[in-house]
FIVOKE-661451 format. One line per 4 residues: their letters; for each residue x, y, z of C-alpha. Coordinates in Angstrom, 3 decimals. Example, Ala and Ser with C-alpha at 12.3 -4.5 7.8 and 13.67 -1.06 7.14 Angstrom:
% FIVOKE-661451
AS	12.300/-4.500/7.800  13.670/-1.060/7.140
END
This chain:
% FIVOKE-661451
MPGP	-48.840/215.496/-88.553  -46.846/218.617/-87.734  -43.980/218.266/-85.184  -43.361/220.465/-82.139
TRSS	-42.940/224.093/-82.969  -39.828/226.030/-82.053  -41.771/227.864/-79.371  -42.969/224.581/-77.806
RRPL	-39.415/223.223/-77.608  -38.102/226.253/-75.725  -39.675/225.355/-72.320  -38.253/221.825/-72.537
AALR	-34.776/223.150/-73.275  -35.077/225.621/-70.433  -35.802/222.765/-68.010  -32.754/220.717/-68.909
GPLF	-30.341/222.818/-66.865  -32.361/222.777/-63.613  -33.212/219.088/-64.026  -29.542/218.229/-64.502
ALAL	-28.591/220.282/-61.452  -31.308/218.542/-59.426  -30.053/215.130/-60.561  -26.521/216.061/-59.508
LVAG	-27.794/217.229/-56.114  -29.702/213.995/-55.533  -26.689/211.937/-56.632  -24.459/213.922/-54.284
ILAW	-26.824/213.398/-51.349  -27.016/209.670/-52.041  -23.228/209.429/-52.385  -22.697/211.290/-49.097
QWLL	-25.215/209.078/-47.345  -23.398/206.019/-48.673  -20.064/207.368/-47.383  -21.587/207.992/-43.945
EHPQ	-22.741/204.373/-43.867  -19.355/203.079/-45.084  -16.663/205.010/-43.143  -13.927/202.709/-44.471
HNPW	-14.450/204.344/-47.882  -14.946/207.880/-46.526  -11.721/209.957/-46.613  -13.191/212.425/-44.077
APLD	-14.277/209.854/-41.489  -11.901/209.278/-38.540  -9.954/206.053/-38.924  -11.268/203.220/-36.775
LNDP	-9.449/199.898/-37.003  -12.675/198.065/-36.194  -14.040/199.090/-39.587  -13.260/196.705/-42.455
PGLA	-10.508/197.799/-44.870  -11.808/200.182/-47.518  -10.872/202.579/-50.302  -9.774/205.304/-47.869
TRAK	-8.048/203.144/-45.246  -4.556/203.116/-46.734  -4.450/206.886/-47.312  -5.663/207.647/-43.778
FAQL	-3.175/205.181/-42.361  -0.291/206.807/-44.280  -1.157/210.217/-42.806  -0.593/208.886/-39.290
KNDL	3.157/208.606/-39.868  3.477/212.352/-39.308  0.770/212.792/-36.685  1.559/211.026/-33.416
AECR	-1.422/212.481/-31.543  -3.903/211.282/-34.159  -2.158/207.909/-34.421  -2.636/207.287/-30.726
AVLA	-6.185/208.613/-30.987  -6.838/205.909/-33.589  -5.589/203.242/-31.165  -7.828/204.615/-28.410
RSEI	-10.821/204.968/-30.762  -10.313/201.393/-31.917  -10.179/200.175/-28.280  -6.687/198.731/-28.681
AFAA	-4.778/198.649/-25.401  -1.498/200.545/-25.481  0.865/202.591/-23.335  2.438/205.884/-24.405
LPAA	5.968/205.750/-22.986  8.267/208.740/-22.364  10.583/209.812/-25.160  14.102/208.388/-25.098
GEGE	17.403/208.545/-26.951  19.060/211.408/-28.758  20.430/212.392/-32.141  19.736/209.905/-34.907
CARP	18.443/207.458/-32.323  15.966/209.821/-30.673  12.643/208.126/-30.028  9.907/210.695/-29.414
DRTR	7.321/208.023/-30.209  7.517/204.979/-27.944  4.210/203.137/-28.089  3.777/199.729/-26.488
LGDF	0.818/197.514/-27.338  -0.837/196.272/-24.174  -2.471/193.059/-25.367  -0.553/191.676/-28.311
PLAP	0.883/188.141/-28.668  4.552/189.082/-29.125  7.309/186.977/-27.573  9.622/187.063/-25.693
DTPP	8.214/190.498/-24.787  6.279/193.408/-26.240  8.851/196.069/-27.124  7.966/199.729/-27.618
VTCP	7.714/200.696/-31.280  6.396/203.730/-33.112  2.639/204.147/-33.164  2.371/203.441/-36.933
VAIA	4.252/200.161/-36.420  1.893/199.291/-33.552  -1.151/199.861/-35.754  0.386/197.887/-38.614
LELW	1.129/194.972/-36.284  -2.482/194.897/-35.122  -3.842/194.994/-38.672  -1.361/192.329/-39.807
RRDS	-2.250/189.980/-36.952  -5.971/190.444/-37.431  -6.241/190.442/-41.226  -3.370/188.164/-42.253
VAPA	-1.568/186.101/-39.610  -4.539/184.831/-37.585  -6.686/183.907/-40.625  -3.737/182.229/-42.402
AREI	-2.939/180.162/-39.301  -6.500/178.832/-39.213  -6.945/178.329/-42.948  -3.517/176.889/-43.844
LGSD	-2.336/175.263/-40.621  -5.649/174.496/-38.913  -4.961/176.183/-35.578  -5.359/179.569/-33.943
LARI	-2.348/181.816/-33.422  -0.793/181.811/-29.939  2.133/184.212/-30.338  4.492/185.916/-32.781
EHLG	8.220/185.635/-32.047  10.467/188.618/-32.737  14.186/189.444/-32.689  13.780/193.014/-31.485
AYSC	12.589/196.437/-32.550  15.007/199.126/-31.316  18.700/199.115/-32.189  20.713/202.346/-32.446
RRIY	22.630/201.542/-35.647  22.941/202.176/-39.339  21.600/199.749/-41.953  23.301/196.340/-41.577
GRGE	25.356/197.800/-38.690  27.732/199.613/-41.043  29.937/202.453/-39.898  28.459/204.843/-42.440
GNWS	25.403/205.204/-44.631  21.698/205.551/-43.899  20.384/204.913/-40.429  18.222/201.877/-39.908
EHAT	14.531/202.259/-39.089  15.422/200.186/-36.012  17.367/203.205/-34.715  14.088/204.890/-33.837
GNAI	12.035/201.775/-33.068  10.217/202.197/-36.371  10.798/198.549/-37.335  10.523/195.052/-35.941
DIAG	12.071/191.726/-37.012  9.789/188.676/-36.921  11.432/185.236/-36.602  8.582/182.792/-36.085
FVLE	5.046/181.949/-35.055  3.615/179.585/-32.443  0.127/178.121/-32.771  -2.367/177.158/-30.087
NGKR	-1.737/173.479/-30.862  1.935/173.964/-29.921  3.358/173.927/-33.447  6.138/176.449/-34.127
ISVL	6.822/177.875/-37.587  10.331/179.257/-38.100  11.272/181.643/-40.898  14.782/180.153/-41.022
RDWP	13.690/176.508/-41.059  10.356/176.595/-42.859  10.735/179.237/-45.570  12.290/176.813/-48.105
GDGP	10.003/174.272/-49.747  6.335/174.226/-50.653  4.700/172.611/-47.618  1.936/174.216/-45.530
EARF	4.445/175.973/-43.251  6.170/177.600/-46.228  2.809/178.559/-47.726  1.784/180.090/-44.412
LRAV	4.993/182.147/-44.229  4.547/183.450/-47.765  0.918/184.307/-47.062  1.753/186.352/-43.965
RDGA	4.732/187.983/-45.719  2.410/189.097/-48.519  -0.214/190.149/-45.979  2.279/192.385/-44.186
CASF	2.714/194.387/-47.374  -0.815/195.754/-46.949  0.088/197.395/-43.614  3.830/198.099/-43.561
ATVL	5.835/200.442/-45.781  8.729/197.983/-46.064  8.626/194.184/-45.869  11.858/192.227/-46.396
SPDY	11.948/188.423/-46.297  14.425/185.628/-47.128  13.596/186.311/-50.788  15.339/189.682/-50.421
NAAH	18.837/188.644/-49.348  20.803/186.320/-47.071  20.755/188.855/-44.220  17.021/188.199/-43.898
ADHF	17.200/184.406/-44.072  15.902/184.047/-40.511  13.364/186.862/-40.202  10.923/189.293/-41.768
HLDQ	11.934/192.934/-41.472  8.832/195.131/-41.115  9.023/198.922/-40.925  7.069/202.114/-41.471
DARW	9.647/204.211/-43.315  8.044/207.586/-44.043  10.129/208.080/-47.208  8.393/205.410/-49.263
SGVC	5.930/202.560/-49.209  5.150/199.468/-51.197  8.543/197.774/-50.765  7.530/194.118/-50.563
R	10.278/191.558/-51.147
END
């Protein structure tokens, strides 16, 4: 039986281009619809902290370090209570961004920090600290104890060298956690060993690395034996020790 003639194959070949273009168009429409339904994966969707973490979350979060207005817009959009305080300080210790969370379980107080630190604290509490407290220690989180955020000084208080992220309130030191059942977990006391308290501390240390640019723990050096240093250094990210 004779096969298709050359003339009969020409219309089929001519259709391949338009059919391929149509398939691409349909795929593009479906992909865009999927992105609209999953804003956590959509790089063009405004960041909302109430959305689950997604493929685009980290990149959008990183952009906030240089955009104070949008950072505070994210807090407002996410219905997170905060206060925008007046700028303070001067020189290397100037603090144009002083953002104080309004309903966050910090103790002994809630110090002003930069807006990116405020967002990171909220994500860390929600996605790491609170779940780890329930799953590992069997109780809800009551408060997070800190050693301070702002300190106009260079790294390790030296007389020269790079300025600390604390100099602009772009860092906070976390010393312990208190649970609803009254139990207190101390970084200094409970980090050594392999009990549930130590496992909890390692879990929340690792969890902080998903939100903060720099996370330093007792594993880093002796200067951090009693606290976690958490900051949002704009120069780099992914420092997790």
